Biopython code that builds the backbone (N, CA, C, O; Angstrom):
import numpy as np
from Bio.PDB.StructureBuilder import StructureBuilder

atoms = [
    (1, "UNK", "N", (-54.452, -29.010, 95.309)),
    (1, "UNK", "CA", (-53.422, -28.301, 94.579)),
    (1, "UNK", "C", (-53.851, -28.049, 93.139)),
    (1, "UNK", "O", (-53.477, -27.034, 92.552)),
    (2, "UNK", "N", (-54.637, -28.964, 92.562)),
    (2, "UNK", "CA", (-55.106, -28.796, 91.191)),
    (2, "UNK", "C", (-56.036, -27.603, 91.050)),
    (2, "UNK", "O", (-56.054, -26.941, 90.012)),
    (3, "UNK", "N", (-56.816, -27.325, 92.104)),
    (3, "UNK", "CA", (-57.717, -26.179, 92.090)),
    (3, "UNK", "C", (-56.945, -24.867, 92.018)),
    (3, "UNK", "O", (-57.380, -23.924, 91.357)),
    (4, "UNK", "N", (-55.808, -24.806, 92.693)),
    (4, "UNK", "CA", (-54.974, -23.606, 92.676)),
    (4, "UNK", "C", (-54.507, -23.290, 91.254)),
    (4, "UNK", "O", (-54.469, -22.124, 90.860)),
    (5, "UNK", "N", (-54.156, -24.312, 90.490)),
    (5, "UNK", "CA", (-53.726, -24.118, 89.100)),
    (5, "UNK", "C", (-54.821, -23.508, 88.249)),
    (5, "UNK", "O", (-54.554, -22.640, 87.418)),
    (6, "UNK", "N", (-56.060, -23.957, 88.450)),
    (6, "UNK", "CA", (-57.189, -23.394, 87.698)),
    (6, "UNK", "C", (-57.421, -21.934, 88.064)),
    (6, "UNK", "O", (-57.662, -21.101, 87.189)),
    (7, "UNK", "N", (-57.347, -21.618, 89.369)),
    (7, "UNK", "CA", (-57.511, -20.232, 89.799)),
    (7, "UNK", "C", (-56.402, -19.350, 89.235)),
    (7, "UNK", "O", (-56.654, -18.224, 88.807)),
    (8, "UNK", "N", (-55.190, -19.861, 89.238)),
    (8, "UNK", "CA", (-54.057, -19.100, 88.720)),
    (8, "UNK", "C", (-54.256, -18.772, 87.239)),
    (8, "UNK", "O", (-54.032, -17.635, 86.824)),
    (9, "UNK", "N", (-54.672, -19.749, 86.448)),
    (9, "UNK", "CA", (-54.915, -19.520, 85.015)),
    (9, "UNK", "C", (-56.020, -18.494, 84.821)),
    (9, "UNK", "O", (-55.902, -17.613, 83.969)),
    (10, "UNK", "N", (-57.097, -18.597, 85.603)),
    (10, "UNK", "CA", (-58.199, -17.642, 85.503)),
    (10, "UNK", "C", (-57.732, -16.231, 85.855)),
    (10, "UNK", "O", (-58.082, -15.273, 85.166)),
    (11, "UNK", "N", (-56.946, -16.096, 86.919)),
    (11, "UNK", "CA", (-56.453, -14.781, 87.338)),
    (11, "UNK", "C", (-55.522, -14.191, 86.281)),
    (11, "UNK", "O", (-55.603, -12.997, 85.991)),
    (12, "UNK", "N", (-54.649, -14.999, 85.707)),
    (12, "UNK", "CA", (-53.737, -14.499, 84.674)),
    (12, "UNK", "C", (-54.501, -14.058, 83.424)),
    (12, "UNK", "O", (-54.146, -13.053, 82.808)),
    (13, "UNK", "N", (-55.538, -14.795, 83.047)),
    (13, "UNK", "CA", (-56.362, -14.396, 81.898)),
    (13, "UNK", "C", (-57.066, -13.076, 82.193)),
    (13, "UNK", "O", (-57.153, -12.213, 81.319)),
    (14, "UNK", "N", (-57.565, -12.911, 83.406)),
    (14, "UNK", "CA", (-58.232, -11.677, 83.798)),
    (14, "UNK", "C", (-57.266, -10.494, 83.769)),
    (14, "UNK", "O", (-57.622, -9.414, 83.297)),
    (15, "UNK", "N", (-56.053, -10.690, 84.270)),
    (15, "UNK", "CA", (-55.033, -9.635, 84.247)),
    (15, "UNK", "C", (-54.664, -9.276, 82.810)),
    (15, "UNK", "O", (-54.461, -8.101, 82.504)),
    (16, "UNK", "N", (-54.573, -10.262, 81.928)),
    (16, "UNK", "CA", (-54.265, -9.989, 80.517)),
    (16, "UNK", "C", (-55.370, -9.168, 79.863)),
    (16, "UNK", "O", (-55.088, -8.276, 79.063)),
    (17, "UNK", "N", (-56.622, -9.460, 80.196)),
    (17, "UNK", "CA", (-57.747, -8.691, 79.639)),
    (17, "UNK", "C", (-57.706, -7.255, 80.157)),
    (17, "UNK", "O", (-57.918, -6.315, 79.391)),
    (18, "UNK", "N", (-57.439, -7.083, 81.436)),
    (18, "UNK", "CA", (-57.321, -5.728, 81.995)),
    (18, "UNK", "C", (-56.188, -4.973, 81.310)),
    (18, "UNK", "O", (-56.344, -3.804, 80.957)),
    (19, "UNK", "N", (-55.057, -5.631, 81.122)),
    (19, "UNK", "CA", (-53.907, -5.002, 80.474)),
    (19, "UNK", "C", (-54.249, -4.564, 79.056)),
    (19, "UNK", "O", (-53.871, -3.469, 78.638)),
    (20, "UNK", "N", (-54.949, -5.394, 78.324)),
    (20, "UNK", "CA", (-55.247, -5.112, 76.918)),
    (20, "UNK", "C", (-56.292, -4.014, 76.766)),
    (20, "UNK", "O", (-56.119, -3.115, 75.943)),
    (21, "UNK", "N", (-57.376, -4.068, 77.543)),
    (21, "UNK", "CA", (-58.496, -3.170, 77.296)),
    (21, "UNK", "C", (-58.552, -1.957, 78.218)),
    (21, "UNK", "O", (-59.138, -0.943, 77.839)),
    (22, "UNK", "N", (-57.975, -2.018, 79.393)),
    (22, "UNK", "CA", (-58.005, -0.864, 80.290)),
    (22, "UNK", "C", (-56.700, -0.077, 80.202)),
    (22, "UNK", "O", (-56.729, 1.136, 79.991)),
    (23, "UNK", "N", (-55.549, -0.751, 80.360)),
    (23, "UNK", "CA", (-54.271, -0.050, 80.287)),
    (23, "UNK", "C", (-53.859, 0.233, 78.851)),
    (23, "UNK", "O", (-53.169, 1.219, 78.592)),
    (24, "UNK", "N", (-54.263, -0.603, 77.923)),
    (24, "UNK", "CA", (-54.004, -0.436, 76.484)),
    (24, "UNK", "C", (-52.539, -0.157, 76.177)),
    (24, "UNK", "O", (-52.219, 0.801, 75.473)),
    (25, "UNK", "N", (-51.659, -0.983, 76.699)),
    (25, "UNK", "CA", (-50.235, -0.762, 76.440)),
    (25, "UNK", "C", (-49.896, -0.951, 74.976)),
    (25, "UNK", "O", (-49.012, -0.265, 74.463)),
    (26, "UNK", "N", (-50.565, -1.850, 74.294)),
    (26, "UNK", "CA", (-50.261, -2.078, 72.877)),
    (26, "UNK", "C", (-51.067, -1.076, 72.044)),
    (26, "UNK", "O", (-52.006, -1.456, 71.345)),
    (27, "UNK", "N", (-50.697, 0.190, 72.122)),
    (27, "UNK", "CA", (-51.478, 1.229, 71.471)),
    (27, "UNK", "C", (-50.783, 1.850, 70.269)),
    (27, "UNK", "O", (-51.336, 2.756, 69.646)),
    (28, "UNK", "N", (-49.582, 1.387, 69.927)),
    (28, "UNK", "CA", (-48.874, 1.845, 68.734)),
    (28, "UNK", "C", (-48.457, 0.606, 67.956)),
    (28, "UNK", "O", (-47.951, -0.356, 68.533)),
    (29, "UNK", "N", (-48.672, 0.632, 66.643)),
    (29, "UNK", "CA", (-48.245, -0.503, 65.830)),
    (29, "UNK", "C", (-47.605, -0.013, 64.540)),
    (29, "UNK", "O", (-47.932, 1.063, 64.038)),
    (30, "UNK", "N", (-46.694, -0.813, 64.014)),
    (30, "UNK", "CA", (-46.024, -0.503, 62.752)),
    (30, "UNK", "C", (-46.883, -1.042, 61.617)),
    (30, "UNK", "O", (-47.202, -2.230, 61.583)),
    (31, "UNK", "N", (-47.254, -0.169, 60.691)),
    (31, "UNK", "CA", (-48.039, -0.586, 59.531)),
    (31, "UNK", "C", (-47.150, -1.063, 58.397)),
    (31, "UNK", "O", (-47.406, -2.103, 57.791)),
    (32, "UNK", "N", (-46.098, -0.293, 58.110)),
    (32, "UNK", "CA", (-45.200, -0.675, 57.017)),
    (32, "UNK", "C", (-43.856, 0.028, 57.178)),
    (32, "UNK", "O", (-43.736, 1.057, 57.843)),
    (33, "UNK", "N", (-42.856, -0.568, 56.545)),
    (33, "UNK", "CA", (-41.516, 0.020, 56.481)),
    (33, "UNK", "C", (-41.156, 0.111, 55.010)),
    (33, "UNK", "O", (-41.114, -0.902, 54.312)),
    (34, "UNK", "N", (-40.896, 1.321, 54.536)),
    (34, "UNK", "CA", (-40.627, 1.541, 53.117)),
    (34, "UNK", "C", (-39.173, 1.320, 52.746)),
    (34, "UNK", "O", (-38.335, 1.009, 53.593)),
    (35, "UNK", "N", (-38.894, 1.487, 51.466)),
    (35, "UNK", "CA", (-37.528, 1.361, 50.954)),
    (35, "UNK", "C", (-36.689, 2.561, 51.380)),
    (35, "UNK", "O", (-37.211, 3.648, 51.627)),
    (36, "UNK", "N", (-35.391, 2.341, 51.459)),
    (36, "UNK", "CA", (-34.462, 3.382, 51.895)),
    (36, "UNK", "C", (-34.445, 4.553, 50.923)),
    (36, "UNK", "O", (-34.531, 4.373, 49.708)),
    (37, "UNK", "N", (-34.333, 5.752, 51.477)),
    (37, "UNK", "CA", (-34.229, 6.989, 50.713)),
    (37, "UNK", "C", (-32.952, 7.690, 51.166)),
    (37, "UNK", "O", (-32.726, 7.831, 52.368)),
    (38, "UNK", "N", (-32.110, 8.133, 50.225)),
    (38, "UNK", "CA", (-30.871, 8.829, 50.580)),
    (38, "UNK", "C", (-31.194, 10.299, 50.809)),
    (38, "UNK", "O", (-31.744, 10.967, 49.933)),
    (39, "UNK", "N", (-30.847, 10.800, 51.995)),
    (39, "UNK", "CA", (-31.066, 12.204, 52.352)),
    (39, "UNK", "C", (-29.755, 12.765, 52.878)),
    (39, "UNK", "O", (-29.308, 12.378, 53.958)),
    (40, "UNK", "N", (-29.140, 13.657, 52.143)),
    (40, "UNK", "CA", (-27.866, 14.291, 52.488)),
    (40, "UNK", "C", (-26.854, 13.257, 52.958)),
    (40, "UNK", "O", (-26.363, 12.474, 52.145)),
    (41, "UNK", "N", (-26.530, 13.232, 54.240)),
    (41, "UNK", "CA", (-25.504, 12.307, 54.730)),
    (41, "UNK", "C", (-26.101, 11.131, 55.502)),
    (41, "UNK", "O", (-25.431, 10.524, 56.338)),
    (42, "UNK", "N", (-27.353, 10.816, 55.220)),
    (42, "UNK", "CA", (-28.011, 9.723, 55.939)),
    (42, "UNK", "C", (-28.914, 8.935, 54.998)),
    (42, "UNK", "O", (-29.350, 9.425, 53.957)),
    (43, "UNK", "N", (-29.172, 7.716, 55.398)),
    (43, "UNK", "CA", (-30.171, 6.899, 54.713)),
    (43, "UNK", "C", (-31.406, 6.913, 55.598)),
    (43, "UNK", "O", (-31.319, 6.662, 56.800)),
    (44, "UNK", "N", (-32.555, 7.205, 55.005)),
    (44, "UNK", "CA", (-33.801, 7.299, 55.751)),
    (44, "UNK", "C", (-34.733, 6.168, 55.337)),
    (44, "UNK", "O", (-34.931, 5.910, 54.149)),
    (45, "UNK", "N", (-35.298, 5.503, 56.328)),
    (45, "UNK", "CA", (-36.276, 4.449, 56.098)),
    (45, "UNK", "C", (-37.635, 4.959, 56.567)),
    (45, "UNK", "O", (-37.822, 5.180, 57.763)),
    (46, "UNK", "N", (-38.594, 5.153, 55.648)),
    (46, "UNK", "CA", (-39.912, 5.622, 56.072)),
    (46, "UNK", "C", (-40.680, 4.513, 56.789)),
    (46, "UNK", "O", (-40.757, 3.382, 56.309)),
    (47, "UNK", "N", (-41.240, 4.853, 57.931)),
    (47, "UNK", "CA", (-42.017, 3.904, 58.729)),
    (47, "UNK", "C", (-43.396, 4.499, 58.968)),
    (47, "UNK", "O", (-43.521, 5.629, 59.439)),
    (48, "UNK", "N", (-44.424, 3.734, 58.640)),
    (48, "UNK", "CA", (-45.800, 4.155, 58.902)),
    (48, "UNK", "C", (-46.257, 3.546, 60.216)),
    (48, "UNK", "O", (-46.141, 2.339, 60.431)),
    (49, "UNK", "N", (-46.776, 4.392, 61.089)),
    (49, "UNK", "CA", (-47.248, 3.965, 62.405)),
    (49, "UNK", "C", (-48.725, 4.265, 62.556)),
    (49, "UNK", "O", (-49.239, 5.215, 61.967)),
    (50, "UNK", "N", (-49.405, 3.451, 63.347)),
    (50, "UNK", "CA", (-50.789, 3.737, 63.735)),
    (50, "UNK", "C", (-50.804, 3.886, 65.251)),
    (50, "UNK", "O", (-50.457, 2.963, 65.987)),
    (51, "UNK", "N", (-51.215, 5.067, 65.697)),
    (51, "UNK", "CA", (-51.341, 5.346, 67.126)),
    (51, "UNK", "C", (-52.823, 5.260, 67.450)),
    (51, "UNK", "O", (-53.626, 6.010, 66.895)),
    (52, "UNK", "N", (-53.190, 4.350, 68.345)),
    (52, "UNK", "CA", (-54.598, 4.067, 68.608)),
    (52, "UNK", "C", (-55.227, 4.951, 69.675)),
    (52, "UNK", "O", (-56.450, 4.968, 69.813)),
    (53, "UNK", "N", (-54.420, 5.684, 70.429)),
    (53, "UNK", "CA", (-54.991, 6.552, 71.447)),
    (53, "UNK", "C", (-54.171, 7.823, 71.566)),
    (53, "UNK", "O", (-53.022, 7.869, 71.126)),
    (54, "UNK", "N", (-54.750, 8.844, 72.151)),
    (54, "UNK", "CA", (-54.082, 10.140, 72.192)),
    (54, "UNK", "C", (-52.998, 10.206, 73.266)),
    (54, "UNK", "O", (-52.097, 11.039, 73.171)),
    (55, "UNK", "N", (-53.064, 9.361, 74.268)),
    (55, "UNK", "CA", (-52.037, 9.352, 75.306)),
    (55, "UNK", "C", (-51.340, 8.001, 75.281)),
    (55, "UNK", "O", (-51.958, 6.968, 75.537)),
    (56, "UNK", "N", (-50.054, 8.019, 74.973)),
    (56, "UNK", "CA", (-49.255, 6.799, 74.894)),
    (56, "UNK", "C", (-48.128, 6.933, 75.911)),
    (56, "UNK", "O", (-47.444, 7.956, 75.953)),
    (57, "UNK", "N", (-47.936, 5.902, 76.729)),
    (57, "UNK", "CA", (-46.859, 5.982, 77.723)),
    (57, "UNK", "C", (-45.796, 4.931, 77.449)),
    (57, "UNK", "O", (-46.098, 3.772, 77.162)),
    (58, "UNK", "N", (-44.563, 5.355, 77.541)),
    (58, "UNK", "CA", (-43.388, 4.477, 77.449)),
    (58, "UNK", "C", (-43.254, 3.727, 76.128)),
    (58, "UNK", "O", (-42.615, 2.676, 76.096)),
    (59, "UNK", "N", (-43.818, 4.215, 75.065)),
    (59, "UNK", "CA", (-43.640, 3.569, 73.760)),
    (59, "UNK", "C", (-42.348, 4.087, 73.138)),
    (59, "UNK", "O", (-42.107, 5.293, 73.097)),
    (60, "UNK", "N", (-41.519, 3.162, 72.655)),
    (60, "UNK", "CA", (-40.247, 3.530, 72.030)),
    (60, "UNK", "C", (-40.053, 2.724, 70.758)),
    (60, "UNK", "O", (-40.510, 1.587, 70.640)),
    (61, "UNK", "N", (-39.361, 3.347, 69.806)),
    (61, "UNK", "CA", (-38.988, 2.649, 68.588)),
    (61, "UNK", "C", (-37.459, 2.627, 68.529)),
    (61, "UNK", "O", (-36.803, 3.656, 68.691)),
    (62, "UNK", "N", (-36.912, 1.444, 68.297)),
    (62, "UNK", "CA", (-35.461, 1.323, 68.135)),
    (62, "UNK", "C", (-35.193, 0.541, 66.859)),
    (62, "UNK", "O", (-35.986, -0.308, 66.451)),
    (63, "UNK", "N", (-34.059, 0.844, 66.237)),
    (63, "UNK", "CA", (-33.763, 0.244, 64.937)),
    (63, "UNK", "C", (-32.263, 0.108, 64.760)),
    (63, "UNK", "O", (-31.478, 0.831, 65.373)),
    (64, "UNK", "N", (-31.880, -0.835, 63.908)),
    (64, "UNK", "CA", (-30.473, -1.057, 63.614)),
    (64, "UNK", "C", (-30.337, -1.768, 62.283)),
    (64, "UNK", "O", (-31.259, -2.439, 61.817)),
    (65, "UNK", "N", (-29.171, -1.607, 61.681)),
    (65, "UNK", "CA", (-28.818, -2.322, 60.454)),
    (65, "UNK", "C", (-27.829, -3.412, 60.819)),
    (65, "UNK", "O", (-26.916, -3.200, 61.617)),
    (66, "UNK", "N", (-28.020, -4.581, 60.225)),
    (66, "UNK", "CA", (-27.119, -5.703, 60.471)),
    (66, "UNK", "C", (-26.537, -6.154, 59.145)),
    (66, "UNK", "O", (-27.264, -6.354, 58.171)),
    (67, "UNK", "N", (-25.224, -6.312, 59.114)),
    (67, "UNK", "CA", (-24.520, -6.766, 57.917)),
    (67, "UNK", "C", (-24.891, -8.225, 57.661)),
    (67, "UNK", "O", (-24.754, -9.066, 58.549)),
    (68, "UNK", "N", (-25.362, -8.528, 56.443)),
    (68, "UNK", "CA", (-25.770, -9.897, 56.132)),
    (68, "UNK", "C", (-24.584, -10.833, 55.942)),
    (68, "UNK", "O", (-24.703, -12.036, 56.176)),
    (69, "UNK", "N", (-23.440, -10.296, 55.518)),
    (69, "UNK", "CA", (-22.251, -11.139, 55.349)),
    (69, "UNK", "C", (-21.556, -11.406, 56.680)),
    (69, "UNK", "O", (-21.015, -12.490, 56.899)),
    (70, "UNK", "N", (-21.573, -10.426, 57.556)),
    (70, "UNK", "CA", (-20.939, -10.547, 58.865)),
    (70, "UNK", "C", (-21.949, -10.073, 59.919)),
    (70, "UNK", "O", (-21.936, -8.899, 60.288)),
    (71, "UNK", "N", (-22.818, -10.959, 60.406)),
    (71, "UNK", "CA", (-23.908, -10.550, 61.308)),
    (71, "UNK", "C", (-23.473, -9.922, 62.626)),
    (71, "UNK", "O", (-24.301, -9.352, 63.336)),
    (72, "UNK", "N", (-22.195, -10.014, 62.966)),
    (72, "UNK", "CA", (-21.747, -9.379, 64.206)),
    (72, "UNK", "C", (-21.564, -7.869, 64.034)),
    (72, "UNK", "O", (-21.397, -7.154, 65.022)),
    (73, "UNK", "N", (-21.592, -7.378, 62.795)),
    (73, "UNK", "CA", (-21.483, -5.938, 62.531)),
    (73, "UNK", "C", (-22.886, -5.338, 62.548)),
    (73, "UNK", "O", (-23.736, -5.683, 61.727)),
    (74, "UNK", "N", (-23.109, -4.439, 63.493)),
    (74, "UNK", "CA", (-24.420, -3.822, 63.679)),
    (74, "UNK", "C", (-24.237, -2.315, 63.805)),
    (74, "UNK", "O", (-23.356, -1.850, 64.527)),
    (75, "UNK", "N", (-25.069, -1.558, 63.103)),
    (75, "UNK", "CA", (-25.082, -0.100, 63.217)),
    (75, "UNK", "C", (-26.439, 0.283, 63.793)),
    (75, "UNK", "O", (-27.474, 0.071, 63.162)),
    (76, "UNK", "N", (-26.425, 0.846, 64.993)),
    (76, "UNK", "CA", (-27.669, 1.187, 65.679)),
    (76, "UNK", "C", (-28.090, 2.608, 65.373)),
    (76, "UNK", "O", (-27.261, 3.514, 65.275)),
    (77, "UNK", "N", (-29.385, 2.786, 65.224)),
    (77, "UNK", "CA", (-29.955, 4.120, 65.120)),
    (77, "UNK", "C", (-30.309, 4.612, 66.516)),
    (77, "UNK", "O", (-30.071, 3.921, 67.507)),
    (78, "UNK", "N", (-30.867, 5.790, 66.586)),
    (78, "UNK", "CA", (-31.206, 6.381, 67.875)),
    (78, "UNK", "C", (-32.570, 5.863, 68.336)),
    (78, "UNK", "O", (-33.565, 5.986, 67.621)),
    (79, "UNK", "N", (-32.606, 5.287, 69.530)),
    (79, "UNK", "CA", (-33.881, 4.883, 70.127)),
    (79, "UNK", "C", (-34.608, 6.144, 70.552)),
    (79, "UNK", "O", (-34.029, 7.024, 71.187)),
    (80, "UNK", "N", (-35.874, 6.223, 70.199)),
    (80, "UNK", "CA", (-36.599, 7.434, 70.567)),
    (80, "UNK", "C", (-38.028, 7.111, 70.987)),
    (80, "UNK", "O", (-38.593, 6.101, 70.566)),
    (81, "UNK", "N", (-38.604, 7.965, 71.812)),
    (81, "UNK", "CA", (-39.966, 7.719, 72.282)),
    (81, "UNK", "C", (-40.998, 8.068, 71.225)),
    (81, "UNK", "O", (-40.761, 8.901, 70.350)),
    (82, "UNK", "N", (-42.136, 7.422, 71.322)),
    (82, "UNK", "CA", (-43.268, 7.707, 70.443)),
    (82, "UNK", "C", (-44.375, 8.335, 71.292)),
    (82, "UNK", "O", (-45.522, 8.419, 70.853)),
    (83, "UNK", "N", (-44.034, 8.773, 72.501)),
    (83, "UNK", "CA", (-45.017, 9.280, 73.457)),
    (83, "UNK", "C", (-45.765, 10.515, 72.967)),
    (83, "UNK", "O", (-46.945, 10.678, 73.278)),
    (84, "UNK", "N", (-45.110, 11.381, 72.215)),
    (84, "UNK", "CA", (-45.720, 12.641, 71.794)),
    (84, "UNK", "C", (-46.570, 12.498, 70.534)),
    (84, "UNK", "O", (-47.048, 13.497, 69.997)),
    (85, "UNK", "N", (-46.758, 11.294, 70.066)),
    (85, "UNK", "CA", (-47.501, 11.074, 68.830)),
    (85, "UNK", "C", (-48.980, 11.369, 69.017)),
    (85, "UNK", "O", (-49.552, 11.122, 70.078)),
    (86, "UNK", "N", (-49.585, 11.902, 67.966)),
    (86, "UNK", "CA", (-51.020, 12.142, 67.981)),
    (86, "UNK", "C", (-51.741, 10.898, 67.480)),
    (86, "UNK", "O", (-51.159, 10.068, 66.781)),
    (87, "UNK", "N", (-52.988, 10.782, 67.836)),
    (87, "UNK", "CA", (-53.799, 9.632, 67.440)),
    (87, "UNK", "C", (-53.992, 9.613, 65.925)),
    (87, "UNK", "O", (-54.203, 10.654, 65.302)),
    (88, "UNK", "N", (-53.918, 8.420, 65.345)),
    (88, "UNK", "CA", (-54.098, 8.259, 63.907)),
    (88, "UNK", "C", (-52.865, 7.664, 63.257)),
    (88, "UNK", "O", (-51.961, 7.174, 63.934)),
    (89, "UNK", "N", (-52.841, 7.714, 61.932)),
    (89, "UNK", "CA", (-51.706, 7.170, 61.190)),
    (89, "UNK", "C", (-50.720, 8.284, 60.884)),
    (89, "UNK", "O", (-51.110, 9.417, 60.599)),
    (90, "UNK", "N", (-49.445, 7.953, 60.946)),
    (90, "UNK", "CA", (-48.400, 8.932, 60.657)),
    (90, "UNK", "C", (-47.196, 8.218, 60.087)),
    (90, "UNK", "O", (-47.063, 6.999, 60.187)),
    (91, "UNK", "N", (-46.319, 9.009, 59.486)),
    (91, "UNK", "CA", (-45.096, 8.454, 58.916)),
    (91, "UNK", "C", (-43.913, 9.224, 59.482)),
    (91, "UNK", "O", (-43.958, 10.447, 59.617)),
    (92, "UNK", "N", (-42.864, 8.501, 59.807)),
    (92, "UNK", "CA", (-41.625, 9.141, 60.239)),
    (92, "UNK", "C", (-40.464, 8.401, 59.607)),
    (92, "UNK", "O", (-40.624, 7.305, 59.070)),
    (93, "UNK", "N", (-39.299, 9.012, 59.679)),
    (93, "UNK", "CA", (-38.107, 8.437, 59.060)),
    (93, "UNK", "C", (-37.128, 7.962, 60.128)),
    (93, "UNK", "O", (-36.868, 8.658, 61.109)),
    (94, "UNK", "N", (-36.597, 6.778, 59.918)),
    (94, "UNK", "CA", (-35.534, 6.244, 60.757)),
    (94, "UNK", "C", (-34.229, 6.507, 60.019)),
    (94, "UNK", "O", (-34.051, 6.035, 58.896)),
    (95, "UNK", "N", (-33.316, 7.251, 60.629)),
    (95, "UNK", "CA", (-32.098, 7.695, 59.953)),
    (95, "UNK", "C", (-30.870, 6.922, 60.417)),
    (95, "UNK", "O", (-30.686, 6.674, 61.608)),
    (96, "UNK", "N", (-30.036, 6.547, 59.454)),
    (96, "UNK", "CA", (-28.731, 5.939, 59.713)),
    (96, "UNK", "C", (-27.699, 6.765, 58.955)),
    (96, "UNK", "O", (-27.848, 6.992, 57.754)),
    (97, "UNK", "N", (-26.660, 7.214, 59.640)),
    (97, "UNK", "CA", (-25.605, 8.020, 59.022)),
    (97, "UNK", "C", (-24.825, 7.176, 58.013)),
    (97, "UNK", "O", (-24.423, 6.053, 58.319)),
    (98, "UNK", "N", (-24.612, 7.717, 56.812)),
    (98, "UNK", "CA", (-23.938, 6.957, 55.750)),
    (98, "UNK", "C", (-22.441, 6.800, 55.979)),
    (98, "UNK", "O", (-21.815, 5.956, 55.338)),
    (99, "UNK", "N", (-21.849, 7.586, 56.870)),
    (99, "UNK", "CA", (-20.403, 7.454, 57.080)),
    (99, "UNK", "C", (-20.041, 6.116, 57.727)),
    (99, "UNK", "O", (-18.881, 5.707, 57.682)),
    (100, "UNK", "N", (-21.014, 5.435, 58.324)),
    (100, "UNK", "CA", (-20.754, 4.139, 58.949)),
    (100, "UNK", "C", (-20.987, 2.962, 58.004)),
    (100, "UNK", "O", (-20.613, 1.832, 58.316)),
    (101, "UNK", "N", (-21.594, 3.219, 56.867)),
    (101, "UNK", "CA", (-21.982, 2.128, 55.965)),
    (101, "UNK", "C", (-20.877, 1.772, 54.987)),
    (101, "UNK", "O", (-20.217, 2.646, 54.425)),
    (102, "UNK", "N", (-20.690, 0.500, 54.797)),
    (102, "UNK", "CA", (-19.781, -0.012, 53.778)),
    (102, "UNK", "C", (-20.634, -0.624, 52.675)),
    (102, "UNK", "O", (-21.781, -1.001, 52.917)),
    (103, "UNK", "N", (-20.080, -0.727, 51.453)),
    (103, "UNK", "CA", (-20.878, -1.298, 50.358)),
    (103, "UNK", "C", (-21.064, -2.813, 50.530)),
    (103, "UNK", "O", (-20.262, -3.609, 50.044)),
    (104, "UNK", "N", (-22.110, -3.179, 51.211)),
    (104, "UNK", "CA", (-22.482, -4.577, 51.419)),
    (104, "UNK", "C", (-23.994, -4.645, 51.602)),
    (104, "UNK", "O", (-24.658, -3.608, 51.590)),
    (105, "UNK", "N", (-24.538, -5.810, 51.765)),
    (105, "UNK", "CA", (-25.987, -5.944, 51.980)),
    (105, "UNK", "C", (-26.286, -5.819, 53.467)),
    (105, "UNK", "O", (-25.646, -6.452, 54.308)),
    (106, "UNK", "N", (-27.277, -4.983, 53.767)),
    (106, "UNK", "CA", (-27.675, -4.716, 55.137)),
    (106, "UNK", "C", (-29.120, -5.137, 55.338)),
    (106, "UNK", "O", (-29.922, -5.112, 54.404)),
    (107, "UNK", "N", (-29.444, -5.523, 56.564)),
    (107, "UNK", "CA", (-30.807, -5.899, 56.932)),
    (107, "UNK", "C", (-31.279, -4.945, 58.026)),
    (107, "UNK", "O", (-30.623, -4.802, 59.058)),
    (108, "UNK", "N", (-32.423, -4.291, 57.795)),
    (108, "UNK", "CA", (-32.978, -3.361, 58.775)),
    (108, "UNK", "C", (-33.838, -4.128, 59.773)),
    (108, "UNK", "O", (-34.707, -4.909, 59.384)),
    (109, "UNK", "N", (-33.592, -3.901, 61.048)),
    (109, "UNK", "CA", (-34.386, -4.489, 62.131)),
    (109, "UNK", "C", (-35.030, -3.344, 62.899)),
    (109, "UNK", "O", (-34.359, -2.375, 63.255)),
    (110, "UNK", "N", (-36.325, -3.454, 63.153)),
    (110, "UNK", "CA", (-37.059, -2.423, 63.879)),
    (110, "UNK", "C", (-37.833, -3.096, 65.006)),
    (110, "UNK", "O", (-38.514, -4.099, 64.796)),
    (111, "UNK", "N", (-37.718, -2.530, 66.205)),
    (111, "UNK", "CA", (-38.448, -3.042, 67.361)),
    (111, "UNK", "C", (-39.264, -1.910, 67.957)),
    (111, "UNK", "O", (-38.758, -0.807, 68.167)),
    (112, "UNK", "N", (-40.521, -2.189, 68.225)),
    (112, "UNK", "CA", (-41.412, -1.227, 68.853)),
    (112, "UNK", "C", (-41.754, -1.758, 70.233)),
    (112, "UNK", "O", (-42.214, -2.891, 70.371)),
    (113, "UNK", "N", (-41.530, -0.943, 71.256)),
    (113, "UNK", "CA", (-41.843, -1.330, 72.626)),
    (113, "UNK", "C", (-43.005, -0.477, 73.099)),
    (113, "UNK", "O", (-42.917, 0.751, 73.104)),
    (114, "UNK", "N", (-44.089, -1.120, 73.494)),
    (114, "UNK", "CA", (-45.262, -0.442, 74.047)),
    (114, "UNK", "C", (-45.292, -0.696, 75.540)),
    (114, "UNK", "O", (-45.538, -1.824, 75.966)),
    (115, "UNK", "N", (-45.050, 0.324, 76.344)),
    (115, "UNK", "CA", (-45.003, 0.107, 77.788)),
    (115, "UNK", "C", (-43.889, -0.869, 78.098)),
    (115, "UNK", "O", (-42.727, -0.608, 77.784)),
    (116, "UNK", "N", (-44.226, -1.976, 78.703)),
    (116, "UNK", "CA", (-43.240, -3.009, 79.000)),
    (116, "UNK", "C", (-43.434, -4.218, 78.108)),
    (116, "UNK", "O", (-42.938, -5.299, 78.423)),
    (117, "UNK", "N", (-44.140, -4.061, 77.007)),
    (117, "UNK", "CA", (-44.508, -5.172, 76.130)),
    (117, "UNK", "C", (-43.774, -5.038, 74.805)),
    (117, "UNK", "O", (-44.076, -4.127, 74.034)),
    (118, "UNK", "N", (-42.814, -5.922, 74.514)),
    (118, "UNK", "CA", (-42.049, -5.846, 73.264)),
    (118, "UNK", "C", (-42.794, -6.560, 72.152)),
    (118, "UNK", "O", (-43.347, -7.643, 72.349)),
    (119, "UNK", "N", (-42.802, -5.938, 70.976)),
    (119, "UNK", "CA", (-43.457, -6.537, 69.806)),
    (119, "UNK", "C", (-42.420, -6.944, 68.806)),
    (119, "UNK", "O", (-42.758, -7.470, 67.746)),
]
sb = StructureBuilder()
sb.init_structure("model")
sb.init_model(0)
sb.init_chain("A")
sb.init_seg("    ")
for serial, (resi, resn, name, xyz) in enumerate(atoms, 1):
    if name == "N":
        sb.init_residue(resn, " ", resi, " ")
    sb.init_atom(name, np.array(xyz, "f"), 0.0, 1.0, " ", f" {name:<3s}", serial, name[0])
structure = sb.get_structure()
């Protein structure tokens, strides 16, 4: 039975290497998130991304603001795909409508999903 455990660990390591270097699911990464910029009726957060390959599948970026005084209050932005991105570094804006914001301290949370792998 102990031999089976060693084989299982070896197989899982091999699958992880295949996932990383052949399927390359982790092909988009967040470089930086800038300070908020007010644009008409929305607050925009500039996000710098690095796309490592020209074809990206199932990559999505989702974001939300959370009230620091009352953490149960959350304002979600629109989840959108990063599939159409070109290879290289780029910047895009994450928008939150100002009509939902109250004068309090907010915390921006950003999640990038590459394939089925959450970062």
